[in-house]
N, C-alpha and C positions, 0 to 999 in steps of 0.2 A: 222310787219305790224301795221300801226297806228290805234288806236281805232276809230278815227274820220273818217277814210276812209269808214267804213261801212255805214255811213250816206248817201253816194252817191247812194246806191241802192234804197233809198226811194224817190229820186228826180223824179218828174213826167215827166218833159220835156225830151224827148229822147236824144237829143244831149248833153244837160247839164249833164244828168246822165252818158252818155258815157265818157265825159271829166272828170267828177269827179271820176269815177271808175279808169280810166287810171292814173290820177294824184295821186290818193291816194295809189294805189297798185303796179303799174308797176315799179317805181324806187326801192322799197325794193325787189321786185321779181327779178329784174335784178341783184342786188347785191347777192341775194341768189343763183341765177343761176350760177354765177361765182364760188362760193364756191362748189356747188354741182357737177358741171362739173369736177372740179379738183379732188374732192374726189372720184367720181364714176369712173374716168378714168381707174384705175388699174383693175377694175372688169368688165368693160363694153365690153372689147374685141375689141372695135373700137371707133372712135371719136363720141361723142354725140354733138348735137346742141340744143340750147335753143330757145324757141319760145314764144312770147307773142302776143295775138290777137290784131288786130286793132279795133275790135268791130264796124266796119263800113259797115256791110252787108246791103242789100237793105232796104228801108224804113219800110217794114213790120217787120223787125227784131227789137226786143226790148232788148237791153243789160240788162241782169239780173245776170251775173257773169263774172269773168275773170279767167285766169289761167296762169301757167307756165308749158310748156310741154317740156320734154327732150326726144329727139328721135335721131335715126341715120340719119334721113332725113334732109338735109339742106333746102329743099323746099317740099311743099306738105305734110307736116307732118300729117295733119288731115286724110289722107288716110291710116295711119299706127297706130300701137299701141303706146301708150304714157306713159311715167312715168310723172304723171300729178299732180300738186298741184292746186286744184280748190278753188277759193274764191267765196263764195255765201253770200247772205244776212243773212242766218241763220246757215251756217256751213262752215268749211274748210275741204277739202278732200285731202288725200294723197293716191295715187292709181296708179295702172296700168289700163289704160282705153282704150276703143275702141269706136269710132263712128260706130254703127252697120251697117251703110250704106257703110262703107269703103270696097273697093274691096277685101281686104285680110281677112275680118272678117269670111267669109265662111271657109277659110283654117284654121283659128284659131279654129273654132268650130269643124272641122274635126279632128284636132290634139288632141283636148280635148276628143272627143268621141272615137277615134280609135287609137290615137298615144301615149296614156299614159299621155298627158299633163294635162288632167282633174284630174288625181290622184295626180300629182305634185301640182296643184293649191289647191286642197282640203287639202292636207297635210300642205302646207304653211299656209293656212288660219287657220287651227286648231291650229297649233304650235304658230302662231304669234297673234292669236285673231283677224285676219282680217275678213271682211265680203265681200261676193259677192253681188253686187247690180245691179239692172237694173232700168233705168229711162225712162219715156216717156215724150213727149212734153206736155206743159201746157201753157195756156194763161198767158200773163203778168198780175200781177207782179211776179207770181210764176216761170214761165219760164220752169222749169222741175219738174217732180214729181216722187219720188221714188215709184216704183210699185212692187219691189221684193227685198228681202234681205234674205240671208242664210249664215250659217257658212261654208257649204261644198257641197251643192247641185248644182253642176255645170250644170248638165243636166237640172234641173229645171229652171235655169237662161236662158238657150237657148230657152226653151219653152215660157218663158215670152217675150224674144226678138222677137220671131216669132209672138206673139200676138200684141205687141205695143211698144216694147223697141227701143229707139233711142241711148242709151248710156249704155255700159256695163263696170263694174269696179270691181276690187278687191283691198281692202286696208282698210284704216281707215277713218272714218267720225267723225269730231270733232264738236259737236253742240255748237254754240255760247251761251254765258251765262256761263256754267260751264267751257268751254274750252277757254274762252276769254283770260285768263292770259297766256295760252300756245301760242295761235296763234298770239298774239301781243308782244311776247317776243323773245329774241335770241334763246330760246329753240326750236323754230319751225324748225330751220335749222338742228340740230342733229336729230330731230324726222323724218324729211323728208328723211335725209340720211339713217337712219335705215330702214325705210319702203322701199325706193327704192332699197337699197342693198338686202333686203330680197326677193324682187320681180325680181331681176336681172336674176336669173336662168330661170325664165319663159320668160322674155323679150329676153334673148339670144337664147332660143329655137325658137323664132319667126323670127330670122334673115333670 
């Protein structure tokens, strides 16, 4: 991803910011998606689809990030879990993520609490150095605010979701500055592949 692309997040005018984010990041994300879909196919168990947002929701929405989502769903992917590469003004995230308002999120929480999925999540997090995070909504220009982070407390993350969380994730968060050489180089692709491959056992349980 180009270093210059991150400048788009600071553009004040809404539509110009949206256009800058899409122009700066979506072409390289499309190329990355092709590579990831091919390499993840042998372990996905089914066909995966790549999604990039249009960022054109109603006027009250202020674009503050963009993402590449890999899901089983060809349409309506935001209602399901996502293998997601999120690009923000201050960080890039590689994660398995959920919109907590999604219809299936309650089933996911149940499987974690009662179906052994929580133990699997915690084990992967400890082994791979991943973190479980919850985000709440925040005004522009922040857009979202990290309100919870833990190495392995899955139950605690759900308590925070009940309080104010709008997004739940497990994976890596690379802060810009120190991580800029990684996220703007070809090394990001193998890193994303490694993270998504590690999280595939969880994703497959949610089929």
